[in-house]
Structures are given as C-alpha cells and as structure tokens.
C-alpha positions as CSV (number, residue, x, y, z in Angstrom):
1,M,-17.0,59.5,47.0
2,S,-19.9,59.7,49.5
3,I,-20.7,57.1,52.1
4,L,-24.0,56.5,50.4
5,S,-22.2,55.8,47.1
6,L,-19.8,53.4,48.8
7,R,-22.7,51.5,50.4
8,R,-24.4,51.2,47.0
9,M,-21.1,49.9,45.4
10,S,-20.8,47.4,48.3
11,L,-24.4,46.2,47.8
12,L,-23.9,45.8,44.0
13,L,-20.6,43.9,44.6
14,G,-22.4,41.6,47.0
15,L,-25.2,40.9,44.6
16,S,-22.7,40.3,41.8
17,L,-20.8,37.8,44.0
18,L,-24.1,36.0,44.9
19,A,-25.1,35.8,41.3
20,G,-21.7,34.4,40.4
21,F,-22.0,31.8,43.2
22,S,-25.4,30.7,42.0
23,R,-24.1,30.4,38.4
24,A,-21.2,28.3,39.6
25,E,-23.6,25.8,41.1
26,N,-25.1,23.0,39.0
27,W,-28.9,23.4,38.5
28,P,-31.1,21.6,36.1
29,Q,-32.1,24.7,34.1
30,P,-33.7,23.7,31.9
31,D,-32.4,20.1,32.1
32,W,-29.9,18.1,34.1
33,Q,-26.2,18.0,33.4
34,S,-24.9,14.5,33.3
35,Q,-21.5,13.0,33.8
36,P,-20.5,9.8,32.0
37,A,-21.7,6.7,33.9
38,P,-18.6,5.4,35.8
39,T,-17.3,1.9,35.7
40,S,-16.1,0.6,39.0
41,A,-16.4,-2.3,41.3
42,T,-18.6,-0.2,43.7
43,V,-21.0,0.7,40.9
44,A,-21.2,-2.9,39.8
45,D,-21.9,-3.8,43.5
46,L,-24.7,-1.2,43.5
47,E,-26.3,-2.6,40.3
48,A,-26.0,-6.2,41.6
49,Y,-28.3,-5.2,44.4
50,A,-30.6,-2.7,42.8
51,F,-31.2,-4.7,39.6
52,A,-30.7,-8.2,40.7
53,P,-32.5,-11.0,38.9
54,R,-35.7,-12.0,40.6
55,D,-38.7,-14.4,40.3
56,E,-41.1,-12.3,38.2
57,V,-43.8,-15.0,38.5
58,Q,-43.8,-14.8,42.3
59,R,-42.8,-11.1,42.2
60,S,-40.2,-11.8,44.9
61,G,-36.9,-10.1,45.4
62,V,-35.7,-6.6,44.8
63,R,-37.2,-5.0,41.7
64,S,-36.0,-1.5,40.8
65,D,-37.8,0.3,38.0
66,A,-35.5,3.3,38.1
67,L,-32.4,4.4,39.9
68,L,-31.1,7.9,39.6
69,V,-28.2,9.4,41.5
70,V,-27.5,13.2,41.5
71,R,-24.3,14.5,43.0
72,D,-23.9,18.2,43.6
73,G,-26.5,19.0,41.0
74,Q,-25.3,16.6,38.3
75,I,-26.6,13.2,37.3
76,V,-23.8,10.7,37.9
77,Y,-25.9,7.5,37.5
78,E,-29.2,6.7,35.8
79,R,-30.7,3.3,34.9
80,Y,-34.2,2.1,34.1
81,A,-35.9,-1.3,33.8
82,A,-38.6,-1.6,31.1
83,P,-41.2,-0.5,30.7
84,T,-40.0,2.5,32.8
85,T,-38.0,5.1,31.0
86,A,-36.5,8.5,31.8
87,Q,-39.8,10.0,30.5
88,T,-42.1,7.8,32.6
89,A,-44.2,9.6,35.2
90,H,-44.1,6.8,37.8
91,L,-46.6,6.4,40.6
92,T,-45.0,7.7,43.7
93,W,-47.4,6.1,46.2
94,S,-46.7,7.7,49.6
95,M,-43.9,9.8,48.4
96,A,-46.8,12.0,47.5
97,K,-47.1,12.9,51.1
98,S,-43.7,14.6,51.0
99,L,-44.6,16.3,47.8
100,L,-47.7,17.6,49.6
101,A,-45.6,18.8,52.5
102,T,-43.3,20.7,50.1
103,T,-46.3,22.3,48.4
104,L,-47.6,23.3,51.8
105,G,-44.1,24.7,52.5
106,V,-44.6,27.2,49.7
107,A,-48.0,28.2,51.0
108,Y,-46.5,28.6,54.5
109,G,-43.9,31.0,53.2
110,E,-46.7,33.0,51.5
111,G,-48.3,33.4,55.0
112,R,-51.4,31.3,54.1
113,F,-51.5,29.3,57.3
114,K,-49.8,28.7,60.6
115,L,-48.7,25.4,62.0
116,D,-50.6,25.9,65.3
117,A,-53.8,26.9,63.5
118,P,-56.8,24.6,63.9
119,V,-57.4,22.5,60.8
120,A,-61.1,23.4,60.9
121,K,-60.2,27.0,60.1
122,Y,-59.3,25.8,56.6
123,Y,-61.4,22.7,56.3
124,P,-64.7,23.0,58.2
125,A,-65.5,19.3,58.0
126,M,-63.0,19.0,60.9
127,A,-65.2,21.0,63.2
128,E,-65.8,17.9,65.3
129,H,-62.1,17.9,66.1
130,P,-61.3,21.5,67.0
131,Q,-58.1,20.7,68.8
132,I,-56.4,19.1,65.8
133,K,-53.9,21.6,64.3
134,I,-52.1,21.7,61.0
135,G,-48.8,20.7,62.7
136,H,-50.4,17.6,64.2
137,L,-51.5,16.4,60.8
138,L,-48.0,17.0,59.3
139,N,-46.5,14.9,62.1
140,W,-49.2,12.1,61.6
141,A,-50.3,12.8,65.1
142,S,-54.0,13.8,64.7
143,G,-55.1,11.3,67.3
144,L,-57.8,9.9,65.0
145,A,-58.5,6.2,65.3
146,W,-57.0,5.2,62.0
147,E,-55.8,1.8,60.7
148,E,-53.1,2.0,58.1
149,D,-53.2,-1.6,56.9
150,Y,-52.8,-2.5,53.2
151,E,-53.7,-5.4,51.0
152,Y,-52.8,-8.0,53.6
153,A,-55.4,-6.8,56.0
154,P,-58.1,-5.2,53.9
155,L,-61.1,-5.8,56.2
156,K,-60.0,-3.6,59.0
157,S,-58.0,-1.1,56.9
158,S,-59.0,2.5,57.0
159,V,-56.7,3.4,54.1
160,V,-58.1,0.7,51.8
161,A,-61.6,1.9,52.5
162,M,-60.6,5.5,51.9
163,L,-58.8,4.8,48.6
164,Y,-61.0,2.1,47.1
165,T,-64.4,1.7,48.6
166,R,-66.7,3.8,50.8
167,G,-64.3,6.7,51.3
168,R,-63.1,7.2,47.7
169,G,-65.7,9.9,46.8
170,D,-64.4,12.3,49.5
171,M,-61.3,11.0,51.2
172,A,-60.9,14.0,53.6
173,A,-64.5,13.8,54.8
174,F,-64.2,10.0,55.3
175,T,-61.1,10.7,57.5
176,A,-62.8,13.5,59.4
177,A,-65.7,11.2,60.3
178,H,-63.3,9.0,62.3
179,A,-63.5,9.2,66.1
180,A,-60.4,10.2,68.1
181,D,-58.6,7.6,70.3
182,A,-55.8,9.9,71.5
183,A,-55.2,13.6,72.2
184,P,-53.8,15.5,69.2
185,G,-50.1,15.5,69.3
186,A,-49.9,12.8,72.0
187,R,-48.7,10.0,69.8
188,F,-47.5,9.1,66.3
189,R,-49.7,7.0,64.1
190,Y,-49.0,6.9,60.4
191,S,-52.1,7.9,58.5
192,S,-52.8,8.5,54.9
193,G,-56.0,10.0,56.1
194,D,-54.1,12.8,57.9
195,S,-52.5,13.6,54.6
196,N,-55.7,13.8,52.7
197,V,-57.2,16.1,55.3
198,L,-54.1,18.3,54.7
199,A,-54.8,18.3,51.0
200,A,-58.3,19.5,51.6
201,A,-57.1,22.1,54.0
202,L,-54.9,23.5,51.3
203,R,-58.0,24.4,49.3
204,G,-59.1,26.5,52.2
205,M,-55.7,28.1,52.5
206,V,-55.3,29.2,48.9
207,G,-58.9,29.5,47.7
208,E,-61.0,27.4,45.3
209,Q,-59.9,29.2,42.2
210,A,-56.1,28.8,42.8
211,Y,-56.4,25.3,44.3
212,A,-56.6,23.3,41.0
213,D,-53.3,24.6,39.8
214,Y,-51.5,25.4,43.0
215,P,-49.1,22.4,43.2
216,W,-47.9,23.5,39.7
217,T,-47.8,27.3,40.2
218,A,-46.3,27.0,43.7
219,L,-43.8,24.1,43.2
220,F,-43.6,22.2,39.9
221,E,-43.3,25.2,37.6
222,P,-40.6,27.0,39.6
223,L,-38.6,23.7,39.7
224,G,-39.0,23.1,36.0
225,I,-41.1,20.0,36.5
226,H,-43.2,19.1,33.5
227,S,-44.2,15.4,34.0
228,A,-46.3,15.8,37.1
229,V,-49.8,14.3,37.3
230,W,-51.7,14.4,40.6
231,E,-55.1,12.6,40.8
232,R,-58.1,14.1,42.7
233,D,-60.9,12.3,44.4
234,G,-64.6,12.7,43.7
235,A,-64.7,15.9,45.8
236,G,-61.9,17.4,43.7
237,T,-59.3,17.1,46.5
238,F,-55.8,16.1,45.6
239,V,-55.1,12.6,46.8
240,G,-52.1,13.9,48.8
241,S,-51.5,10.5,50.4
242,S,-50.8,8.4,47.3
243,Y,-51.5,9.4,43.7
244,A,-48.9,11.8,42.4
245,Y,-46.8,10.7,39.3
246,L,-43.4,12.1,38.3
247,S,-40.5,11.1,36.2
248,A,-37.4,10.2,38.2
249,R,-35.6,13.3,36.9
250,D,-38.4,15.5,38.0
251,L,-38.7,14.0,41.4
252,A,-34.9,14.5,41.8
253,R,-35.6,18.3,41.4
254,V,-37.6,18.2,44.7
255,G,-34.7,16.3,46.3
256,L,-32.2,19.0,45.1
257,L,-34.5,21.7,46.5
258,M,-34.4,20.0,49.9
259,Q,-30.7,19.2,49.7
260,R,-30.0,22.9,49.3
261,G,-32.1,24.0,52.2
262,G,-35.2,25.0,50.2
263,R,-33.3,27.2,47.8
264,W,-33.7,27.0,44.0
265,G,-31.1,29.1,42.3
266,E,-31.3,32.5,43.9
267,R,-34.9,32.0,45.1
268,Q,-35.6,30.7,48.6
269,L,-38.7,28.8,47.6
270,L,-39.1,27.1,51.1
271,S,-38.2,29.1,54.2
272,E,-35.5,27.9,56.4
273,A,-38.0,27.6,59.2
274,W,-40.1,25.2,57.1
275,V,-37.1,23.0,56.1
276,A,-36.2,22.9,59.8
277,F,-39.7,21.9,60.8
278,V,-40.1,19.0,58.3
279,S,-36.5,17.8,59.2
280,T,-37.1,17.7,62.9
281,P,-38.3,14.5,64.6
282,F,-41.8,14.5,66.0
283,A,-41.4,15.0,69.7
284,G,-44.1,12.4,70.6
285,Y,-42.4,9.6,68.6
286,Q,-41.6,6.5,70.5
287,P,-38.8,4.7,68.7
288,Q,-39.0,1.7,71.0
289,L,-42.3,0.8,69.3
290,A,-40.8,0.9,65.8
291,K,-39.6,-2.0,63.8
292,P,-35.8,-2.2,63.0
293,G,-34.9,0.0,60.1
294,D,-38.0,2.2,60.4
295,A,-37.2,5.8,59.7
296,V,-38.2,8.6,62.2
297,P,-41.2,10.7,61.3
298,G,-40.7,14.4,60.7
299,G,-43.1,16.8,59.0
300,H,-44.4,14.4,56.3
301,W,-40.8,13.5,55.5
302,W,-38.8,10.6,57.0
303,L,-35.6,11.1,59.0
304,N,-32.5,9.1,59.8
305,A,-32.2,10.8,63.1
306,E,-30.4,9.2,66.0
307,L,-32.7,9.7,69.0
308,P,-31.6,9.4,72.6
309,G,-31.0,5.7,73.5
310,T,-31.3,4.6,69.9
311,T,-29.1,4.1,66.8
312,R,-29.8,5.6,63.4
313,P,-32.4,3.6,61.4
314,W,-30.0,3.5,58.4
315,P,-26.6,3.3,60.1
316,D,-24.6,3.5,56.9
317,A,-26.1,6.9,55.9
318,P,-25.6,10.2,57.7
319,A,-27.9,11.2,60.5
320,S,-29.0,14.3,58.4
321,T,-30.5,12.0,55.7
322,I,-34.1,12.7,54.9
323,A,-36.4,10.7,52.6
324,A,-39.8,10.5,50.9
325,L,-40.9,6.9,51.0
326,G,-43.6,5.0,49.3
327,H,-45.3,1.6,49.1
328,W,-43.4,-1.2,47.3
329,G,-40.0,0.4,47.7
330,Q,-40.4,3.9,46.3
331,G,-37.7,6.2,47.7
332,L,-36.4,9.8,47.3
333,Y,-33.3,10.1,49.6
334,V,-31.6,13.4,50.3
335,L,-28.1,13.2,51.8
336,P,-27.0,16.9,52.3
337,E,-23.6,16.1,53.8
338,D,-22.7,14.0,50.7
339,K,-24.4,16.4,48.3
340,L,-26.4,13.4,47.0
341,V,-30.0,12.9,45.9
342,V,-31.2,9.4,45.1
343,V,-34.4,8.5,43.4
344,R,-35.6,4.9,43.3
345,Y,-38.8,3.7,41.7
346,A,-39.6,0.1,42.4
347,D,-42.1,-2.8,42.5
348,D,-41.0,-4.7,45.6
349,R,-43.8,-7.0,46.8
350,D,-41.9,-8.7,49.6
351,A,-39.5,-7.7,52.4
352,S,-36.3,-8.2,50.3
353,F,-35.4,-4.5,49.9
354,N,-33.5,-2.7,52.5
355,H,-33.1,1.1,52.6
356,N,-29.7,1.0,54.4
357,E,-28.3,-1.5,52.0
358,L,-29.1,0.6,49.0
359,L,-27.7,3.8,50.6
360,K,-24.6,2.0,51.7
361,R,-23.8,1.0,48.2
362,V,-24.7,4.3,46.7
363,R,-22.4,6.1,49.1
364,A,-19.6,3.6,48.4
365,A,-19.9,4.3,44.7
366,F,-20.4,8.1,44.7
367,A,-20.1,9.9,48.1
368,A,-16.3,9.6,48.4
369,E,-15.9,11.8,45.3
370,V,-17.8,14.7,46.7
371,Q,-15.6,17.8,47.0
372,P,-16.0,20.1,50.0
C-alpha cells in the first residue's frame, strides 16, 4: 500500500473517530434529552431557595419564573412558576447583551469585523468618536458619559431615556450623541447604550439585506432555537441591550454552546479566539470600585474571575464560571468545569436574590454527579 493510501486511511479513521465522539455527546438535536427529576435533600434545598413563598403584594423576596439545569447536555432539573411554561419566550432583559455578543462572535468568525476597528467604520453616526473601537464597546468601555440608572433614578438615567422617552426612536444615535468623559478603553462603565451601538454596527458589518434575519441565520437556526423574538427600535435596529425573548430551553442552547467552547456538534460556530476574548476580564476594570458580589466584566459576558488582590465574586462557584445577567434576577450561568448550564428567569424586585447562593445550591444538587 502506498504512503498516500495510508495517509488517506489515517484521515478517514480520524474523521470517523471524531464523528463517533460527537455522537457520544449529548446535544439537543432536535430537542433536549431529560433525566428523571431527582429527589434528594439537596434538590429540596435548592427549591426552597429558588421557589420560596414571597409577598406577592409587595413583590418582595426571591421569585423564580423558571429554573432549568443542564448537566453534560441533558436536562436534569426543570421547574416553572405560572404563567411561565417551557414554551414561554421570556424577556431576557440584559441577557440580550450576551446574546448580541454571541451573534457578533459568528460575524467575527466570518471575517466581517475586527475588534480594533473603529466603530464608525460600521456605524457612521459614531464619526464624532473616531477613537472608539468595537472592542471598547464589547468591554463597556466606550468612555461616553452614560448613566445606567433604572426606575429608582429615572430623571438622570440615560438608559430610561433611551428605552422609553427621547431616545427610543433611534437608540444607537441617541447614545452616539453623548459626549465623552473618559478615553476609550480607560475605564469600565456599564452601558446599555454601548450595546445598542454594537447592534447598529452589526448592520454595517453584514449589510442591510442580511441584517433583519442575521441573529437567526447566524445563531438561532444553527442551535435549533425556535422561540426567539428580538425587538427593534424605530430605526430598525435590534435592541441589543434589553429586548430579546427566548424560552428557558432555547436559552440553555446558547449556554451549552459556550460550555463547549463555541462548538455545536462538529461545527465550531464561535472561534476559540472569540470565546477567549469574551471570557477574559477587561484590563481596565477596577474591582475595588465594585459592590460585593458584582461579577467581573468580560466581552459582554460576566465572569467569576479571581483578580489579583480580590476573591471570586461568587466564591462557591468555579473561577471559570461565566454568565449572562439581566434585570430583576435573570441569569444564564455556564460552569464548564462542572459541565453545567443553568437558566433562571425571574421577577425579583428587591435585593433578596443572591447569585452565589443559587449556584452553591445547584452545585450541591448536581455538580458532584458529573463524570470526568
């Protein structure tokens, strides 16, 4: 047999083994595999926290609308509180930012933009800020003078004005009109405006014709997501900061994609470089200015990173944990070491909910059973 024939046989054998490995993994194709819900003291402890009785008149206390736990590609726990069901496309609030980053990750892999490219190259309304780059926006480090205050401080809030009053017709243009109060990349300031400028820049990256369907063709359809709804503002730009809706099972698909390093089956949907970027702490972040329990900003994802001189924000979860987080307690948590993906939809109106407490109880109930 010739050397060429041997090489061909070796290649075919390697591809066969790879295919066999992929088939051995659990993937939701077309739907999730589920294991029977376990009964144990640790699961009861988790439910006592996540679904505790609360004052519905005052809307105080922890209120979970949905809790879904996926271990190694299989659903091991799933519970909903009415009116939310497994079919409900729930408002994600700011988890939409991480969905936007994941959509951008596909575009990045297609060579449609570079992180160090000026935002104005793709969104000309940012011409007054030529030094702001795509990477700055992804790190919430544009340097724009932005106030991310919510319903408790509406008069000075940039985000309330953007979403509901004078900025709602064109949210990216409203953000671009803000003056700068810091050099791009010099400091972290959480900004829904940065996210909506990114959503507008995506149009310039992929073109007007492709833009309307791009989150679906690039991300949702390859993952088998069918429930997704993503609102657009008056200018036709996706509200990348806030207004995406998915069922808990569909959101978990995005978590599984991240848990497995951007790979979906045999397809590397997100490049390893992109996953590394969004999972890396922003270099300009100053943890001493954060509140206890605040996660570390990455690339439009939140990290449980242990930075020099600090402890992990969520000490009972691995340092490699990443999350998409949203207003009123929304959370998509990815724990690669434990092979866990956790989706929580919620309606928390006070400060009762604690990310670390939930993750501690989830891990006690499910992480110990993970096989290497």
